[in-house]
N, C-alpha and C positions, 0 to 999 in steps of 0.2 A: 688290592695290594696289601691292605692291612691284615686280611685273613691269611695270606701267604706268610707274612712276617711272623704272626703268632703261631702258625703251624710249624714253622722252622724252629722257633724257640722251644716249643714243646718237644719236638724230636731231639733237639740238642740236650735238653734236660733229661729226657728218657735215656739217651746214650750215656750221659755222664753218671746218672744214677745207677745204671747197669754196671758200669765199670767200677764204681765205688763199692757196690754191694758184692761184686765178684771177689774183690780183695779182702773183704771182711766177712769171714764165715762164722761169726759168733751167733749165739742163741739169745733169745729173749725169754726170761723166766718170770712168770706172774704167780705170786704166792697169795692165795686167798684161802686160809685154813677153813676147812680141811683139804682144799684143792691146791694142786701145783700144776700150772700150765706152762709148758715150754715149747717154743717154736723158733725157727730161724729168724734172723734179723731181716732177711729179704722178704719173708712172708709177712713180717710185722709192718714193714714199710708199705708193701702193696695193700695190706689190709687197711692201714690208715688212709691211704689215698681213696680206696673204694668207699670207706666209711664217710669220708668227706663229701664225695659226690652223691652218695645216697642221702646224706643229711641235707645237702643243698637241694636235691630234687624234692625231698619231702617238704621242705620249707616253701619251695615254689608252688607245690601242689596246694598247700594250706592257704597261701596267699591268693591263688587263683579261685579257690572255693569261697573264700571270704569276700572277694571282689566281684563275684558274679552279679549281684543286683546292680552295682554301678555300671558294669559293662553292658548289662541288658538295657539300662537306661540310655547309655550312649548309643547303643545299636538302634534303639527306637528313635532317638533324636536324629540320627543320621538317615534313617529310612524316611522320616517325615521331611527332612530337608531335601532329600532326593525327590520325593513326591512334589513338594512345593516348587522346586526348581523346574521340574517337568511341566507342571501346570502353568507356571509363569512363562516359560519359554514358548509353550504352545499358544498361550494367550497372546503374547506379543507377535508371534508369527502370523496368527490369524488377523490381528489388527493390521499388520503391514500388508497382508494379502487382500484385505478388504472384506474378510468374513467376520463382520462385526458382531453379529448375533452369537456365533459360536465363541468368539473371543470373550464377549460379555458373560456368557454362561460359565466358561472355565475360570475366568478371573474372579467372578463373584463367588464361585465355589472355593477358590483358594483363599479369598478374603475372609470367608466365614470359618474355614477349617484351620488355617495356620495359626500357630501361637507366636510367631515372630512378628514384632511390631514393624520391623522394616519391610517384611514381605506383605503385611497388611496394607501398609502405605503405598508400596509400589503397585500391588495388585489393584487397590482401590482407585488409584490415579489412572491406571490403564483401563479399568472398567468404565470409569467416568468418560474417558476419551472415546471409547467404543460406543457408549450410550449417546454421546453428542453426535457422533457420525450417523446414528440411527434416528436423530431428532427426538430422542427420549430424554427430555430435559429434566423431568421429575426424577427418573432413575439416576441421572447424572448427579443431581443435587443430593440424593440420598447417599450415593457412593462418596461424594466429597465430604458430607457430614461425618460418615464413618471414618474416613481418612483423618479428618481433623481430630476426632476423638482418639484414634490410634496414635497419632503423632505425639500427643501429650505435651510435655515440656522439653522434648528433645529438640535443640535448636536446628540441627541439620534436617530432621524430618519436617519441622515446621516450615523451614525455608523451601523445602521441596514441595510441600503442599501449597504454600502461598504462590510460588512461581507457576506450578502446573495449573492450579485452579484459575489464576489470573489469565493465563493464556487461553484457557477454554472460554472464559467470560468475554475476552476480547474478540475471539472468533465469532461469538454470538452478538457482538456489538454492545455489551454491557460494560461501558468504560468505567462508570463509577464504582461498580463492584470490584473491578480489577484494581482501581486506585486504592480502595479501602484495604485490600490485601497487601499491596506492594509498598504503600507509603511507609508503614512501620519498618520494613526491611531497608528502604532507602534512607530513612532517618537514622537507623542504627549504624549503618555502614554503607559507604559508596563503593565498596569493592565488589559487590554483587552486580556485575555489569549486565548480565542477562535480565535481571529484575529491573535494572535501570532502563534498558532498552524497551522492555514491555511497558514500563511506566511512561516512557516517551510516547509510545504508540497510543496509550490510553489518553494522554493529554491532547494528542493530535486529533483523536476522535471527538474530544470535547471542545475543540477549537480554543484551547487555552494556550495561546501563542507565547505568552511570557514564560510559562513552565517548559514549553517545547524548546524555546531558545536557550534557557538555562541548562536543561539536561543535555541538549546537543553539545553545548560548549564543554560540559563536564566530560562527556564521552570522547570528544575530540582531544581533550587534554590527556586522557588516559589511553588514547589510540585504541579505543574499544568499539569503534563504529567505522563502517566503510565511508570513504571520503565522498563518493557520489551521493550516498544516502544522507550523509550529514549536510551536504550542500542543498539537497532538496528540502530538508527541514529548516535550514537557515533561510533559504529563499522564502519559504512560506511564512515563517515567524517574523523575519525582518520586515517583509512587506506589510504584514499586519501591524507591527509596531510603528512603522512610519505612517501608515494611514491614520492611526489613532494618536499620533504625536501632536502635542501642542507646540506653540512657537518656541518656547524655551527648552523643549525636549528634543527637537529634531537634530540639533547639532551633536548632542551626546550620543544619540542612537546611531546617527550616520558615522560618527567617529569611531564607534565600537566595532564597526564592520571592517574586515580586511579588504584589500584591493580586489582580490578575486571575487569576493562576495558582493561588492558594489556593482559589478558588471553583470550579475544575474538578471535575467529578463524582468521578472516580477518585482525585484528590488528596485531596479532602475526605473521601471514604470511608476511604482509607488512614489519614489522620490521626485520624479519629474512632475507627477500630478500634484504633490504637496507644494513643490516650489512654484508651479504655475498658479496654483490657488493663491499663493502669497505674492504673486506678480514678480517673481525672481526669474525672469525668462533667460537671462544670460547663464545663470547657474543650471537651468534646465538643459540647455545645450551642452554645457560642460559635463553634466551627469550622464546624458544619453550617448554622447559620442564614444567614450570608451566601451560602453556596453554594446553599441552597434559594431564596433571593431571586433569584439569577441563573439557576439551572437548576432548575425545578420538576420534578425527576425522582423517580420512584417509589423508586429505590434510596436516595436521600437521605432521603426521608420515612420509609422503613422503618428506616433506621439511627437517625433522630431519635426514633422511637417506642420503641426498645429502651433502657431505663434502669431502675435500681432504683426502688423505690417512693418513696423519699424525694426523688427528683428529678423526679417526674412532673408536679407541679403547674405549675411554670413552663413546661414544654414543652407541656402541655395548653393553657395560656392562649395561648401563641404560635401553636399550631396552629389554635385557634379564630379567631384574627385572620386567618390565611391562608384559613380557610373562607369568610370574607366575600367574598374576591376569587375563590376557586375553589369555589363551593358544590356543584358536581357532579363533582369530581375523585375517582374511586374510590380511588386510592392514598392521598389525604389523609384520606378518610373511614375507610379501613381503619386508618391510623395513629392517628387519633383513637379508634377503637374499641379498639385495643391499649393506648393510654395510659389509657383508662378502665378496662380490665381490670386494668392494673397498679395503679391507684388504688382498685380494688374498687368502681367506680361501675358496677354491673351494668346498671342500666336505661339509662344513657347509652351504655354499650358496645353493648348490643343495638340501640339506636336507630341508632348510627353504622354498625354492621356491616350492618344491613338496608338502610340507604341506599346503602352501597357496593355491595351485591349487586344493587340495582336498576339501578345504572349499569353493572355488569359482573359476570356470574356467574362467580365465581372459586372454585376448589377450596380455596384457603387461607382464604377467608372462611368457607366451610363448616366447615373444621377449627376455626377460632376459635369459631364459633357452637356447634359440638359440645362443645368444652371449657367454654364459658360456660354452656350449658344443663346440663351435668353438674354444675358447681359449684352451680347453682341447684336441682338436684334434679329437673329436667325430663328424665327419662331417655329417653322416647320421642323427643322432639325431638333430643336429643343423638345418639342412635343413628342417626336419619335423616340428620343432617348429616354424621356420621362416615362413614356408608356411602357417601354421594354423593362425599365427598372422596376416600375410598380407591379407589372404582371409577373415578373420573375420573382420578386420578393414574396408573393403569395402563391407561386406555382400555379397561376391561373392561365387558362387558354386565351390566346389572342383572338378575339372575335372579329370577324370581318364586319365592316360598317354596313349600315342600312339593311340589316338582316332582321326580318320579322320573327317575333317569337311564335312558337307553335300554338295552335288553338287550345283553349283551356279544356281540360278533361275533368268532368265533374262526377263521373260514375263512382269513383273511389274516395270521394270526400269523406272526412276532412283531411286525409293524408295529402302530402305534397307529391307532385309529379316531377320526376327528374327530367331535365331537358337533355336532348341528344346533341353531342358536339358535332360540328360539321367535319367532313372528311378532310377539308383543307385547313382545319384549325391547327395551330402550331403551339406547342407548349415549350416555353424556354427552358433549356437545360440548366438546372440549378445544382447539379451534383458536384461541380467544381468548387473548391474551397474559396471562401470569400476573402478578398484582399483586405488589408488593414487600412484602406483609404476612407475613413469615415467622413461623412458629409454633414455639415451643419450650416446654418445660415450665416455664421459669423465670418466666413471667408469672403462673403460678398458685401460686407458692411461698407466698404469703400466705393462700391459701384454706384451707378446712377440709381437713386431711390425710387424714381418713377418706374424704371424698367424692372427693378427688383420686386415691385408690388404687382407687376402685370401677370406673372405666370399662372397664378391660381384662377384669375378671372378669365384669361384667354383659354385656358384648358377647359373650363366649364362651358364657355361659349362654343368651343369646338366640339365638345361632347354632345351638346344640345343640338347643334346644327347637323352633325354628321351621323348621329346614332339615335334616331327617333324610333323607339320601340313601342308597339301598341298591339293589342289583341283584336284581330279582325273578326273573330267568330262570335255569333250572337249567343247570348246567354239563354239557355232553355227556360221557359216558364215566365220570362220577363217581357212586359210590353215595352218594346224599344221605341214605340211611337210617342211615348210620354217623355217630356223634357224634365229637367230637374225642378222647374218651378210649377209643374203640374199641368201646363198647357199642352195641347196636342199639336204635333207637327202636321203640316200640310202634306197631303199625299198627291203625287202627280198621277 
């Protein structure tokens, strides 16, 4: 549009000038002794215009000739930038496509040839990443050293180097090297959220739960971390802080947590364990109940079921309320069985444990039933469940009783000979997940002490009487007629 306007103005000026010159038919006289030059005014005006444009063209030509070296320099710079851009693009595409060897080759070539500090840094970092994918860690370190040198004192390039190098070190598991690079960035400013997230990851690898908790809180305040990821870090760090808390520190640590965070599984378990250690069993129940409402986890139910006898009644009532909502949950049924054992409600305990076993065949339920039946004096059933629990725990075959071992094979001594399992041997399936109904002797402390001391002895006697294994084959080269005291046996 601008061109059309200027063209219109030129035409208007030309028409106006033609009209003016047509009405003025004078001459122009130039006297330069001994010469007299005379021409019309129209010719003089046209000549001035032509002279102006000729002079303008001459000056532009001179300017172009004098500026050739600079233009040639700019042309070479643009050509180099175009080459660098092509190498960088090809290198990154090769990295993304998984052709790391070709990417490393092109990026290293760019890093050595380019004069741009930014291109050197970008190419070096990309080449280091490609080298790491190839497990060439020495070449990666060489590229990173070159990048650090190229970055110089430029704060932006230094930040790019520190962040990218730290991420490479973290991928290799070198948490301390990443912390050494990222800590100065974090100390200088907390606005570099990606560097802060990498620093959080490094401290998590180092199991520094205090710094993990602090950095997660910082990122949450700035809305710079996903909520689920933040809760994962908070759960880990808060549980560790509670486990390490002294008696005067627990209240402050617990009060610093939000309501949602207190119901996280590991946090609630750590708090319950700490409170139980300090014999605050009422607070254990108040801590675990909201967590169970939010996360109906077997671990929480197992912890809830562990309590002294004087505290079982309230917990049993609460667990029975949960049973209305989850009538077929094996972990809840196992917890109810354990609470009934604690309260010496033997019939209810057997009922709940058998219901739990119908939902999931669990070796720990077998162990609980074994101890329950032993307390009740039902020794055969107790031995049966103990035997299944023990063999399942070790994934061992259940051997039929009174079975003789095979004869000793001495040809390949001193190696051992593997025994052959019988066809009817049954291996208990241990592939199902284990319920959280842990067993210990404390739940039976209120039972008859004489009966509680009987299981081990009776089991040993039963094993001796029912499973007498011996080798009936004679040993080659040994005189079996000699007894151990050197006397000869009488021969019939």
